[in-house]
C-alpha positions as MATLAB code, in Angstrom:
seq = 'MSAHRIDRYNLLRKLATGGMAEVFLAKTEGVGGFEREVVIKRILPDFSADRAFVEMFIDEARIAAKLHHHNIVQVFDFNKVGNTYYIAMEYIDGPDLRRVLEDASVIGARLEVEECLYIVSEIGKALDYAHKRVVDGKSLNIIHRDVSPHNILLSMDGLVKLTDFGIAKAASRLTRTQDGIVKGKTAYMSPEQARGEHLDARSDLFALGTILFETLTMRRLFFGENEHQILRKVMDARIPSPKMYRKDLSPEVERVVLKLLARRPDKRYQSAAEAVSAIERVYRSIAQEPGNQQLARRLQQMFGTPNHHSPAPPPPVSGGQGGATAHMPADQRPGSARPVGPPPMPNVLVDQGAEYSALPPTTIAPGLAPPTLNPAEQKTQAQLSPTQVPGDKFERQSVVTTDRSNLATLFEEKTRLYDESAHSPPPDPNKTLLATVPPARPVKANRNKMFLVVFVALVVALVSLVLVLVLT';
ca = [
       0.096   -0.153    0.005;
       1.662    3.248   -1.191;
       0.740    6.959   -0.039;
      -0.897    7.087   -3.475;
      -2.941    3.633   -3.467;
      -5.103    1.414   -1.363;
      -5.137   -2.112   -2.729;
      -6.527   -1.785   -6.001;
      -7.891    1.931   -5.715;
      -5.583    4.820   -6.789;
      -6.141    7.795   -4.558;
      -7.080   11.165   -6.072;
      -7.347   13.821   -2.850;
      -8.240   13.204    0.695;
     -11.848   14.389    1.547;
     -11.438   14.126    5.462;
     -10.052   12.991    8.543;
     -11.687   12.241   11.645;
     -10.679   10.652   14.979;
     -10.412    7.311   13.775;
     -10.821    7.260    9.977;
     -10.143    9.017    6.923;
     -11.908    9.467    3.645;
     -10.475    9.515    0.189;
     -11.750   10.221   -3.317;
     -10.325    7.360   -5.164;
     -10.738    5.752   -8.496;
     -10.864    1.907   -9.889;
      -9.388    1.218  -13.435;
     -10.442   -2.110  -15.442;
      -9.733   -3.245  -18.992;
     -11.308   -1.564  -21.759;
     -10.564    1.900  -20.122;
     -13.280    0.907  -17.392;
     -13.078    3.619  -14.268;
     -15.138    4.162  -11.679;
     -14.885    6.775   -9.010;
     -15.389    5.660   -5.169;
     -15.192    6.671   -1.802;
     -12.494    5.194    0.229;
     -13.192    5.236    4.038;
      -9.908    3.657    6.272;
      -9.180    3.250    9.827;
      -6.323    5.192   10.771;
      -3.364    2.332   11.583;
      -3.175    3.628   14.984;
      -6.759    2.550   15.722;
      -6.630   -0.818   13.677;
      -5.952   -2.468   17.374;
      -9.255   -1.204   18.647;
     -11.332   -4.217   18.821;
     -14.793   -2.205   19.129;
     -14.161    0.429   16.606;
     -13.000   -2.414   14.086;
     -15.890   -4.439   14.689;
     -18.200   -1.580   14.451;
     -16.443   -0.673   10.965;
     -16.864   -3.852   10.072;
     -20.792   -4.082   10.514;
     -21.019   -1.099    8.894;
     -19.765   -2.768    5.550;
     -21.590   -6.122    6.219;
     -25.131   -4.122    6.673;
     -24.465   -1.709    4.016;
     -23.101   -4.438    1.467;
     -26.565   -6.242    1.761;
     -28.652   -3.013    0.899;
     -29.151   -2.672   -2.926;
     -31.334    0.389   -3.465;
     -31.167    3.430   -5.384;
     -32.079    5.698   -2.052;
     -29.075    4.214   -0.178;
     -25.166    4.735   -0.572;
     -23.773    1.215   -2.109;
     -20.669   -0.488   -0.739;
     -18.850   -2.062   -3.311;
     -15.788   -3.458   -1.460;
     -14.367   -4.118    1.876;
     -10.921   -5.220    2.988;
      -7.849   -5.402    5.048;
      -4.466   -4.080    3.851;
      -1.468   -4.602    5.833;
      -2.825   -4.075    9.442;
      -5.640   -1.623    8.668;
      -9.231   -2.123    7.325;
     -11.265    0.038    4.292;
     -14.526    0.336    2.821;
     -15.129    1.097   -0.963;
     -18.194    2.912   -1.669;
     -20.313    4.872   -3.569;
     -19.410    8.514   -4.517;
     -22.142   11.117   -4.613;
     -21.188   14.622   -6.001;
     -23.053   16.835   -3.961;
     -23.900   18.104   -0.246;
     -25.303   16.747    2.652;
     -28.808   18.033    4.060;
     -27.248   19.635    6.821;
     -24.654   21.757    4.669;
     -27.625   22.660    2.303;
     -29.779   24.117    5.312;
     -26.788   25.878    6.740;
     -26.208   27.308    3.516;
     -29.397   28.255    2.782;
     -29.841   29.896    5.971;
     -26.714   32.098    5.208;
     -28.559   33.826    2.604;
     -31.765   34.016    4.455;
     -33.584   31.371    2.401;
     -35.330   28.220    2.821;
     -36.673   25.197    0.960;
     -39.829   25.047   -0.808;
     -42.552   22.632    1.148;
     -42.328   20.649   -2.359;
     -38.316   20.035   -1.803;
     -38.900   19.123    1.717;
     -41.486   16.547    1.089;
     -39.391   14.818   -1.629;
     -36.448   14.817    0.204;
     -37.703   13.117    3.382;
     -39.971   11.306    0.811;
     -36.956    9.484   -0.703;
     -35.683    8.802    2.741;
     -38.560    7.137    3.726;
     -37.980    4.773    0.723;
     -34.610    3.813    1.656;
     -36.325    3.125    5.546;
     -39.048    1.054    3.839;
     -36.827   -1.002    1.958;
     -33.856   -1.470    5.052;
     -36.720   -2.136    7.444;
     -38.036   -5.209    5.127;
     -35.131   -6.207    3.859;
     -34.829  -10.275    3.784;
     -31.723  -12.270    2.799;
     -31.711  -16.199    2.403;
     -35.090  -16.023    3.434;
     -34.395  -14.486    6.867;
     -35.067  -11.043    7.702;
     -32.391   -8.813    8.600;
     -34.434   -6.404   10.899;
     -32.598   -3.592   10.349;
     -32.776   -0.094   12.202;
     -30.703    2.728   11.086;
     -30.799    4.937   14.376;
     -29.008    7.722   13.204;
     -31.111    9.037   10.398;
     -30.071   12.934   10.586;
     -29.389   15.661    8.137;
     -25.593   14.466    7.777;
     -26.261   11.109    6.992;
     -28.535   12.421    3.885;
     -26.782   12.737    0.588;
     -27.849   15.057   -2.088;
     -26.373   14.400   -5.432;
     -26.241   17.411   -8.138;
     -28.657   15.295  -10.355;
     -31.171   15.532   -7.088;
     -30.941   12.195   -6.096;
     -31.734   11.575   -2.470;
     -29.204    8.844   -0.422;
     -29.475    7.662    3.037;
     -25.603    6.783    4.409;
     -23.977    5.557    7.514;
     -25.547    2.244    8.566;
     -22.617    2.389   11.216;
     -24.565    2.167   14.432;
     -27.436    0.252   12.553;
     -29.214   -2.217   14.845;
     -29.486   -5.791   12.642;
     -29.869   -9.164   13.186;
     -26.402   -9.741   11.156;
     -24.135   -7.734   13.723;
     -20.657   -8.680   14.957;
     -21.435   -6.372   17.825;
     -24.655   -6.960   20.030;
     -26.446   -3.919   20.936;
     -28.502   -4.069   24.244;
     -31.496   -2.107   25.667;
     -30.633    0.579   27.829;
     -27.562    1.349   25.392;
     -28.478    4.760   23.642;
     -26.616    5.185   20.124;
     -27.064    8.087   17.791;
     -27.413   11.983   17.433;
     -29.201   13.167   20.518;
     -31.194   15.515   19.000;
     -32.475   12.960   16.273;
     -33.168   10.203   18.268;
     -37.254    8.976   19.310;
     -38.258    9.768   22.649;
     -37.827    5.457   23.329;
     -34.199    5.376   21.959;
     -33.596    8.437   24.352;
     -34.753    6.138   27.085;
     -32.700    3.217   26.058;
     -35.477    1.187   25.563;
     -36.354   -1.829   23.358;
     -36.502   -0.089   19.570;
     -38.419   -1.150   16.103;
     -38.672    0.810   12.705;
     -41.029    3.129   14.077;
     -37.923    4.853   15.662;
     -36.815    5.730   12.595;
     -39.728    7.075   11.649;
     -39.488    9.608   14.762;
     -36.160   10.890   13.191;
     -37.791   11.264    9.778;
     -40.263   13.747   11.002;
     -37.612   15.655   13.314;
     -36.135   15.737   10.241;
     -39.161   17.050    7.854;
     -39.903   19.473   11.174;
     -36.404   21.180   10.389;
     -36.493   21.326    6.661;
     -39.980   23.068    6.616;
     -39.196   25.354    9.684;
     -35.350   25.841    9.045;
     -35.154   25.692   13.116;
     -34.108   22.610   15.348;
     -36.782   20.742   17.250;
     -34.688   19.661   20.266;
     -32.070   22.069   21.546;
     -30.696   22.885   24.421;
     -27.225   23.743   26.246;
     -25.955   20.623   26.795;
     -26.851   16.604   26.065;
     -28.667   16.179   29.116;
     -31.264   19.014   28.223;
     -31.267   17.758   24.920;
     -32.234   14.129   25.799;
     -34.840   15.226   28.153;
     -37.131   17.485   25.502;
     -36.390   14.454   23.333;
     -37.669   12.057   25.731;
     -40.772   14.685   26.919;
     -41.387   15.171   23.141;
     -43.449   18.100   23.176;
     -43.911   19.064   19.573;
     -45.189   22.209   18.785;
     -46.964   23.014   15.369;
     -44.671   23.791   12.542;
     -47.507   26.117   11.438;
     -46.044   28.259   14.184;
     -42.843   28.890   12.273;
     -44.112   28.622    8.704;
     -47.911   30.116    7.749;
     -47.768   28.681    4.274;
     -47.873   25.254    5.488;
     -51.230   23.367    4.450;
     -53.168   21.336    7.314;
     -52.276   17.957    5.453;
     -48.713   18.888    5.830;
     -48.935   19.857    9.517;
     -50.812   16.393   10.011;
     -48.049   14.294    8.298;
     -45.294   16.086   10.679;
     -47.175   15.769   13.965;
     -48.127   12.267   13.170;
     -44.599   11.241   12.328;
     -43.562   12.974   15.880;
     -45.859   11.371   17.719;
     -44.640   10.803   21.503;
     -46.068    7.120   21.198;
     -45.143    4.684   18.684;
     -48.327    3.217   18.526;
     -49.709    6.910   17.180;
     -47.264    7.149   14.505;
     -47.426    5.631   10.876;
     -46.825    1.829   11.568;
     -44.528    1.384    8.671;
     -41.994    3.617    6.710;
     -44.222    2.341    3.523;
     -47.214    4.293    5.258;
     -45.530    7.331    6.047;
     -44.121    7.742    2.217;
     -47.810    6.920    0.979;
     -49.096    9.726    3.279;
     -46.131   12.277    2.127;
     -46.294   11.693   -1.726;
     -50.315   11.941   -1.533;
     -49.327   15.395   -0.214;
     -46.756   16.138   -2.231;
     -48.566   14.944   -5.476;
     -51.455   17.648   -4.743;
     -48.684   20.696   -4.813;
     -45.937   19.626   -6.853;
     -45.415   21.415  -10.094;
     -42.653   19.257  -11.474;
     -40.444   15.952  -10.929;
     -38.967   16.365   -7.352;
     -35.221   15.632   -8.428;
     -35.545   17.928  -11.375;
     -36.704   20.728   -8.529;
     -33.865   19.616   -6.097;
     -31.267   19.577   -8.874;
     -32.010   23.323   -9.677;
     -32.176   24.476   -6.461;
     -28.652   22.678   -5.794;
     -27.112   24.208   -8.779;
     -28.150   27.663   -8.052;
     -26.453   27.128   -4.469;
     -23.219   25.346   -5.370;
     -22.739   25.592   -9.206;
     -22.981   22.765  -12.081;
     -22.284   19.264  -11.187;
     -18.134   18.892  -11.785;
     -16.620   15.667  -13.015;
     -13.237   15.424  -11.488;
     -10.062   14.473  -13.430;
      -7.189   12.447  -11.339;
      -4.985   14.797   -8.955;
      -2.200   13.989   -6.565;
      -3.869   13.164   -2.769;
      -3.155   15.918   -0.539;
      -0.607   14.846    2.651;
      -2.185   12.149    4.952;
      -1.926   14.432    8.027;
      -3.851   16.991    6.401;
      -7.375   18.420    7.256;
      -9.846   17.771    9.891;
     -13.884   17.452   10.612;
     -15.770   14.650    9.443;
     -16.061   12.335    6.640;
     -18.981   11.882    4.193;
     -19.518    9.730    1.205;
     -19.331   12.759   -1.225;
     -17.088   15.404   -2.174;
     -18.686   18.588   -0.433;
     -19.670   21.051   -2.762;
     -17.086   23.869   -1.635;
     -14.218   21.695   -2.545;
     -15.381   21.007   -6.188;
     -13.062   22.986   -8.666;
     -15.102   25.919  -10.176;
     -18.308   25.477   -7.781;
     -20.031   28.457   -6.525;
     -20.612   29.375   -2.958;
     -24.014   30.976   -2.046;
     -24.300   34.487   -2.211;
     -24.053   36.058    1.473;
     -21.848   36.149    4.086;
     -19.609   33.223    5.254;
     -21.155   30.698    7.261;
     -21.615   31.397   10.711;
     -20.048   29.213   13.580;
     -21.901   26.964   15.650;
     -23.258   28.474   18.869;
     -26.110   28.070   21.462;
     -28.692   29.921   21.797;
     -31.456   30.040   24.734;
     -34.818   31.005   23.248;
     -34.986   29.294   20.178;
     -32.684   27.003   17.660;
     -32.846   28.360   14.296;
     -30.676   27.873   11.349;
     -30.384   31.437   11.250;
     -31.737   34.386   12.235;
     -29.867   36.367    9.420;
     -31.892   39.386    7.359;
     -32.212   38.210    3.657;
     -29.430   39.093    1.548;
     -29.131   38.494   -2.215;
     -31.030   35.530   -2.954;
     -30.825   33.079   -5.769;
     -33.914   32.701   -7.963;
     -36.805   30.300   -6.357;
     -35.266   30.809   -3.131;
     -38.244   32.179   -0.662;
     -37.144   33.972    2.397;
     -38.385   32.508    5.885;
     -40.673   34.228    8.145;
     -40.254   34.397   11.825;
     -41.234   37.136   14.398;
     -40.711   37.642   18.386;
     -44.047   36.272   19.502;
     -43.315   33.122   17.649;
     -39.788   32.973   19.306;
     -41.887   33.128   22.638;
     -44.038   30.678   22.330;
     -41.536   28.136   21.317;
     -39.433   29.491   24.072;
     -42.225   28.446   26.483;
     -43.078   25.138   24.758;
     -39.426   24.378   24.830;
     -38.065   26.364   27.836;
     -33.887   26.202   28.312;
     -34.483   24.985   31.739;
     -36.083   21.361   31.735;
     -38.048   20.236   35.187;
     -35.375   17.306   36.231;
     -32.453   18.121   34.112;
     -30.072   17.142   36.567;
     -30.707   13.522   36.032;
     -27.675   11.044   35.791;
     -26.128   10.891   32.289;
     -25.207    7.350   32.700;
     -28.800    6.241   34.030;
     -30.408    7.374   30.573;
     -27.817    6.794   28.321;
     -25.392    3.867   29.221;
     -23.570    2.151   32.043;
     -20.770    1.487   29.607;
     -19.133    4.873   29.060;
     -16.624    3.596   26.823;
     -19.095    3.013   24.293;
     -20.563    7.083   24.472;
     -16.981    8.110   24.765;
     -15.671    6.122   21.576;
     -18.437    4.830   19.138;
     -21.182    7.516   19.735;
     -19.012   10.370   19.558;
     -16.622    9.048   16.415;
     -19.653    8.033   14.209;
     -21.234   11.315   15.203;
     -18.160   13.115   13.839;
     -16.879   11.118   11.151;
     -19.827   11.870    9.036;
     -20.114   15.885    9.968;
     -18.564   18.427    8.034;
     -16.104   19.170    5.231;
     -12.397   18.635    5.461;
     -12.011   22.148    5.720;
     -14.472   22.901    8.502;
     -13.821   22.422   12.456;
     -15.855   19.235   13.750;
     -18.999   20.431   15.329;
     -20.612   19.381   18.564;
     -23.370   17.613   17.172;
     -25.268   18.542   20.460;
     -25.191   22.277   19.558;
     -27.379   24.172   17.650;
     -26.563   25.268   13.957;
     -26.765   28.764   13.535;
     -27.220   32.356   15.223;
     -28.765   34.275   17.803;
     -32.513   34.218   17.992;
     -34.418   38.053   18.918;
     -35.204   37.830   22.357;
     -39.089   37.651   23.303;
     -41.045   41.010   23.875;
     -39.927   42.304   27.306;
     -42.223   41.783   30.305;
     -42.157   45.493   31.130;
     -43.653   46.347   27.687;
     -46.400   44.279   28.598;
     -47.074   45.897   32.129;
     -47.044   49.287   30.554;
     -50.047   48.440   28.088;
     -51.826   46.805   30.910;
     -51.549   49.929   33.026;
     -52.580   51.810   29.829;
     -55.880   49.723   29.805;
     -56.629   50.220   33.346;
     -55.968   54.251   33.226;
     -58.251   54.096   30.336;
     -61.148   52.273   31.771;
     -61.165   54.419   34.898;
     -61.360   57.642   32.518;
     -64.129   56.037   30.873;
     -65.999   55.385   34.170;
     -65.418   58.363   35.542;
     -66.655   60.658   32.466;
     -69.995   58.313   32.610;
     -70.762   58.616   36.109;
     -70.329   62.724   35.655;
     -72.782   62.324   32.946;
     -75.404   60.429   35.228;
     -75.025   63.167   37.829;
     -75.717   66.202   35.443;
     -78.538   64.316   33.832;
     -80.155   63.602   37.054;
];
């Protein structure tokens, strides 16, 4: 294995480096001029002896290799070279959903309702396939457990793909998961997942609802100052109406969102197929063109036209930081255009709400609708999801896991490896995404209004009394 080659794959460039693995864009060549660009994900040599991480890595390859669906990132190859393992997977030329939401917020834009429904419907199809997948007459019983914007890839052609089955629960896993052990990104867990209870496919549907809520409203559904607060809010599952933050939503869209986000699994859609059917029924009633065409136009407006890479020498092995995805981040493609507007803002915590952005609109590309939000709505959300949650001083290990190494290594690494591009610092997945929210209306202003009303009432009463005395 040379610095520019892994097994039969020529490395073109490094996409990202995580704490335990690194990811490359690579190319494999065959007879007759056959070529294929792939993504190579390789365990860093120093961690090849970490049995827990290696087994999780192998599980990701084993599970994903059994899934063949146009909405799931395909795994082509898995092997060990020297003392390290690698996975070769499908290359997606485009950003992940998290990047799209962040960049849209920077230019003061939001996705159209049809785009949101299309993306979530396509991921619902991927989940339906994975949930029902049967091999050799036996169900794989796959539950993804980490459905989040980081793991939803969007190609520049408008295709939608689900990736990262590294912590999926499946019958064929080498490492057995136990009830009481929580895996996944906290803000996208279901209530039963946050409590460490037994999970079924309906847990993934709650995560799907969380993503639909976020894409429609451009704000996090569950947020807080720390992981404890977020977990508590997920378990409470007090869901505001999405119409509170987006007035143009129809009652049909609202019903779909709230049913996906029902606290009790038996109140949700009972299968991904049922959820997809409901979503597509609403989508067909409002869509004016095929979803992939509309999404492709959106991505081209935001990131430029699709790029076809030519071979290039890989960067130094030590370069880069941040997470890794099965695609090239759009801002690293030669000639790609960044959105018009200010540069991306750093991840920060907010107290009264968690928007992707509270920036005023700047120059907006054609077809991008500005967001609607006002301080009164912010205040209502702050009341529904207060920063200080009763009982938020509970012991973390009692809710998350008694196996602390699980959270310290597996959870943190999985949330990092599929997080961001190589040129961005690794974010805290439990921090809210962007800027400060306008504060709620001061209490003093409301008190002054009340005094004014009382004063006017007293004046009216006094005038009435004088008139009565004069007339009598």
